N, C-alpha and C positions, 0 to 999 in steps of 0.2 A: 632379406639378410637372415643367415642363418642365427641359431640358438648360439652356437659357439664363437660366432663372431660378437653377438650382441653383449654375452658374458665378457668378452676379453675387452670390448670397448668399456664397458662400465667400470670393469676392474681397473683400467687406466685413468678412468674420470676420478674414481675414487680414492687411487692410492697413487697418482701422479701430482705433484705441486706442479700445477699450470699457472706459474708467475714467472714474470720477466721483471728485472728492476735493477738499476734505476732510470734506465732512458725512458726517455717521453716518447709517445708514440708518433709525435708530429704531424698529425693530421688532425686538422680543425674541426671540433665537435658543431654539429648545428642545432642541438638541443642538449640539455643538461636536466637529468632526472636526481633532483636531490632526495636523499633519504633521511627522514626526521624521527630518531629514536625517541624523542619526547613526546610524541604522538602514537599512542598506543592505543591498539583496539583489541579484539579478543584474543584467546589463546586458542590456537590450532592445533587441534589435538592430531588430526590425520587423515588420511584417505585410505580406501579399501573397496571392496566389491562383497558380492554376496554368492553363498552358495547355495542353491536352491535345492531343496531335500525332494521334489517331486521326481518320479522315476522318468519322465518324459524329456529332463532337461541332462546334459552330459554330466558323467561322473567327473568331479574334481580329485585328482589323484594328490599323492603325497609330493610327486615331482612337480605336478602343477602349480599347489601351493608354495612350495620351496622356490620355484621360478619367481611367482608374485610378489613374495615377502622376505626373500632374502635381501637385506639391505647392499650387499657387498657384490653379489653376481647376479641380482635379478632384479626386479622393479621397484622393490623398496617400499611396498604398501604397508600398512601397519595396523587396520581395521578390517576385520571379518565380521560379517553378518551371516546367521545361520539360522536356519529353520526349526521351530519347535512342533512336531507333527501332531496330528487332534486323533489318534487311531484308538487309543484306551483311555480310561480313566486312570489307570496304572501307568505312570509315564516311564517306569522303570521297563515294562514290559513293550511299550512302543519303542523304546531305544536300543532294546535286544532286538526287535523285528527291523528297525531301519538298519541298524549296522551289518545285520545279516544278510540283507536283500541289496537295496541299490545304493547305498553309503557305507561302505567298509571303511573307508577312511575319515569318518566324520570326527572320531576323536583326534586321531594323528594330525588332521589340519590343524585343529585348535591348538594341538602342542606346539608346532611349528609356528605359529602366530605368537605364542607367548615366547616360545625360545627367542624370538626376535623382539621381543619388548613390547609387542603390540598389544590390540584390544579387541576383544571379541564381544559381540552384542548378539543375544540371540532372542529372535522374534515369533510368536505365535500367529498364526492365522484364524485359529479359532478354536475356543474352548471345545472339549468332548462333546457329541453331540446329546448326550445324558444331560446335558447342564443347561440345554437351552431349550427356549419355548417351542422351536420347529422341529426338535427332535432329529436335527440332521447337522451336518458340519456346513452346508451351504450359507452362503452370505446373507441370507434373507431372516435369518433369525437372531435372536438376542440371548444373551446370558441371564438367566433367571436370578435376581438378587438372592435367592436361598441358597445360592451354589457360590457366592461372592468367597466365600471362606475356603470351599473346597477347591475353587480354582487358584486361589491364592497359595494354597498348600500344594496344588499340581505344578505350578510356577516353582515354587520353593523347591520342590523336590527335583525336579529337573536340574536346577543349579547344584543339589547336592550329587546327582548322577554324574554330573559332569566333573565336579572336584574329586569324586571317589573313583573317576577314572583317569587323574591325573591330566584334566582337560579343563581346568576352572576358567570359568568366564568373568567379563568386567561388568556387563550390564546385561539386564532384562526386560524386555518390555512386556505391556498387559494384551498389546492386539497390534495387529497390523491393519492399517486402514480402516479404522472405526465407522470412519464417515462414508464409506464406499459400498455400494450393494453390488454383489457379485454372485453368480449362480456357482460358484466353487466355493473351495473353504475360505469363509468368513464370517465375520459377526459384527451387527452393528451395534453401537455404542453412542447414546446422547451426551451432550456435554454433561448434563447431570450424573448420570451413570458413572462416568470415568471418576467425579468426585466423590461420589457415594462409594463407590468401590476402596477409594484410597481412604476416605474415613473410616470405613468399616475394618479393612484388613491392615492398616498402616503400611509401613517398609515392610512387608512381608519375607524380605531376604535378612532379615537381622540375625548376626551370628554365621550365616553361611558366607565361608571366606571367599573372596573372588581374587581376580589377578588381573592386571594391566599397566601397562609402561613398564614392566620389569620387575614389579614388585606384588606382594600379595597385599591386598584390601580386606579390613575386617569384614566388611558385607559386601556381596553383588549389588551395584547399583540398579536402581529403579528407574523406567522408564515409562512415560505414558504411553497411550495409544499412539502409534505413528500416523498421524493425519495424511490422508491422500491428497490433500491441496491446502487451502488457507488453515493455519493453525489456531484458529480462534476458537475451535472446538475444545480448546484447554483452557479456557478463560476462565470457566467456573472453577476449574480444580485449583487454578493458579491463584484466583483471586480469594479462595477461602484458605486462610493461614494453616489450619490443621492439615488438610490435605496438599498444600503447596510443600508443606516442611517434609513430607515423605516420598514427594517426587526428585529424583536426582538430577534426570536428564530430559530434555524436551525434544522427541524426535519429529519430523515432519518430512513429508516426500513434496516434490516440486512439480508435481504434473498439473498443469494448467496456471496456476499462480506461482509463479517462480520468484519473482521480486517482492519478497514481503519481509521486511524486518521485523522479527517478533519482539517487540519493544517489553510486551508484558513478561517475558521470560528474561531476557536481557539485562533491562534497566532497573531492577528492582533494588532499593536501596539496601537491603541487609539480605536478601537471598536471591541474588541472581543465578540464573541457570544457563549451563552450555546448551547450546541448540544444535543437533544433530541433523542433517540431511541424510536420511538413513535408506532413501530409494530413488532412484530415477531411471528411466530408459528412454533412449532414443533409437530407435532404428526406421528403416526407409519404408516400412509396411506392405511391403508386396514382395513374393518372391522373385519377380524380374528384377527390383531395384537393392534387394539384400545384398549383393555382391558390392553396392557403392559402401555399405558401412565399414568395410575394412580397408578402404582406400583411405590414403593420405588426407586427402582434400577435404573429408570428413571428420578427422580430428577435432577441428575448430569447433563443431557442435558440444562436442565434450567439454572442450576447455573454456568456451563463453559460459557453460553450463556450470562449471566448477567457479570461474571468476564469479558470476552471481552469487554464488553460494557464498564464497569465501570474502570478498571483497564488498558487494554489495549488501549482503544480508547479515553480515558479521557473524556466521556461524561456524562452530567450532570442528565440524567432520563432513565429509563428503563420501558416499558409499554408492558405488553404481550397482544396478541391478545384474545379477548373473556375470559374475567376473569371468567365468569360461563360456564364451559365446561368440558367434560371428560377428557380433557387434560389439565387443567387449575387448578386454584386454590380451587374452588368449585365445586362439582357435579352437573350434569343435569339431573341425572338419568340413563343415557345411558352407554352401556358397563361396566357394574359393578358398577357403581358408584350410590350414594345416593345423591339424590336431595338436594342441599342445603349443605352438608356436605363438611368439610375442606378435601381436599384431600392432599397427600405428596407434591406436587408441591407449593401449599399454604403454607404448614409450612416451606418449603425450602425458597421461597422467604420472608417470614416473618423475617428471619435473618436480611436480608439487610433492609428490612422496617422498624425493629424496631432499628437495630444498627449501619444503616449507613446514613439514610435520613438527609437532612439540616446540613450536615456536610462538612468539606474539606477533600477529600483524602490526606494522608501524605506519607511519605516514609517508606518502610520496608525493613529492610535486614536481612540476616539469615547467620548462621556459625554454624558449627558441622556437625553432620551425621543424617542421618536418625534411626529410631528404630531397624532397620534391621541390622546397620554400614556402609551403603552405603554412599558415598561422596555426599552431597547436589550439585545439579547443576539445570539449568533450565530445564531438561528433568524431574524431579521428584519433583520440587518445582518452583511454579509461572514461569510455562512457557511462554516464550514469543511468543508462535505461538500458534493461534487460533484453537482450535480442539474440537468440540462438544462433542466428545467422548473422550477426553483424561483423563487420571487419573494421571494426576500431580497434587499433592498437590497445594491448594492455599491460599493465604493470604493478605487481604487487611485491612488498618488502616484508622482512620479517626478520625479528631478533631472537635470539636465545634467551632463556630466562635469566642466565647469568651475565647477559650483555656481551659476551665475547666472541659472538658469530651472527653475523648478518648476512642474509639471503637475499637475492632480488629474482622473480620469476618473470618473463617477459615473453610476449609472444604477438605476431602480426597476423591475423588470420585473414584467408582468401575465401573466395566465394566456394562452393561445392564444386565447381568447374576449375579450381585452381588458379584463378585470375583475380586481379583487383588486389585490394589489401594496401595498409599504407606502409609506405617505404620511410621508416624512423631515420634512415641515415646513419652518420656516425652519433652517438650518444655518449656525453660523459656521465658517469656514474658517481655521483659526489656523496660520499659518507662524511658523518660528522667528524669535526676537526680532532677531536679527541679519541679518534678509532684509525689507530697507525696498523696497516695490513702488514701481516706477517706471511699469510699465505692466501691464496687464491684458487678455487676449482670451479670450473665451467663445464656444463654441458650444452651442445647444440644440437636440435634437431629439425630437419627438414625434408623436402619430399624424397631425396634421394639419400640421404644419410641420417639415419633414426637415432643415433647415440653417439656424438664424438667428442673428443674433449678439445676444450678451445683454451690456445694461449691467452693470458690475461696480462697486459702490459700496465703495471702499476706506475702513476704518474710520479714526478720528483716530490710531490708532496705526501707521498706514501698514504693518502686516504682517498684516492680516485684513480679511475680508468676510464678509457674512451674503447667502445665497442660499436661494432657493426649491426644494425636490425633491419635486413630487407625484409620485405613481404614474404608469407611463407615460412616463417622461422620460430622457432621456441629456443631461447636462450636464459640460462638459469645459471646464477654465480653465487658461490657460498665464500663470504670473505672472513677469515680470523684474523684476530687481534696478535 
């Protein structure tokens, strides 16, 4: 599908009322999904991708960012993760070098995300080599405690630089993957190191104005070291009241251990934290198989990954590695992709970006049978076990903070061969009795139609509808009072 067709389709989705009433569909539903607004889970802040700063990654242009973050004519993403480079102890000099070389659109891309009321997270891969015990940016060294204050000021100055260039950020972390040994840019931190850093430096961004969600915030938010796998490296920092108090967001990655609900952050009685999944990448691992990653049948790996993050782990953000890449949202011209063109995984995450961001996740229950007459169980609907290649049908519902909008995102994965999957048949979507629908907007994606408007017929009770959900489909609906 060309970019022009994609833009036109999304324009229709967002600006056409896809609602018919009051006639009833007339087709019996084999299953009922009941949405429960009284059962409220985490606030879902949003979805996005990473702009990699290394020169061996494709440049993300202003038009690329516009395509991904425009909520009307693009994918509707709202979170951007950017790199903080370690080239000099003077971060202002580093920024000048970066913008004049491989990333000329660095500031402009942040401005676009802010223009659309999004959020920008900045992540360092290592402190400058002068402050590490190995004298190198390589990942086998540690930040020397004598330079904790210098490094905190380095990060603070980065945030000031962004603000001075009219590209303020929302949050800044202290380290990418502090528990992962690499032979490229990296830095190792122990549990105690992170606790001691925050105890010594406090909230080092105090007074540096940030921006997110369409408004200025008094200070850029702080994030822990974004763990490569299990988030328990943060336990000591969170268990200490003083260090916990100056950490605003917990970041973690889902390489290896995806299904981990981090209760230490989420369930604190007086100081709960949002948990953000700030990086994951799934590709086929070899030149011969890389073309698979831009095929429609490989979108399910991404969607199952998002489902684990949002539904099983109660996390507030999902950020994919390298938003512009042959295995990502828009192509880089490699392995059969067209440079700057939306890929199937871009259309797939757009369902969550357009229908679930800036909302609270709420309860979903199901009754009845599948379209094939099978009993519904966790094996075939909303499995409680993470499986990146699972074919269990999935559904998650969301409500806006004011209660006037309810959304549901549903999908029925197939195998990577494009076969199998659960036929959910005809499903009745039952909203709360006091939610009278005035408007409904829907988008469906399948292997041959990536983003098309869907006509929604509202039942005579004015708070339910019946839709079809065969295998290999994504269907998202937004209901307004």
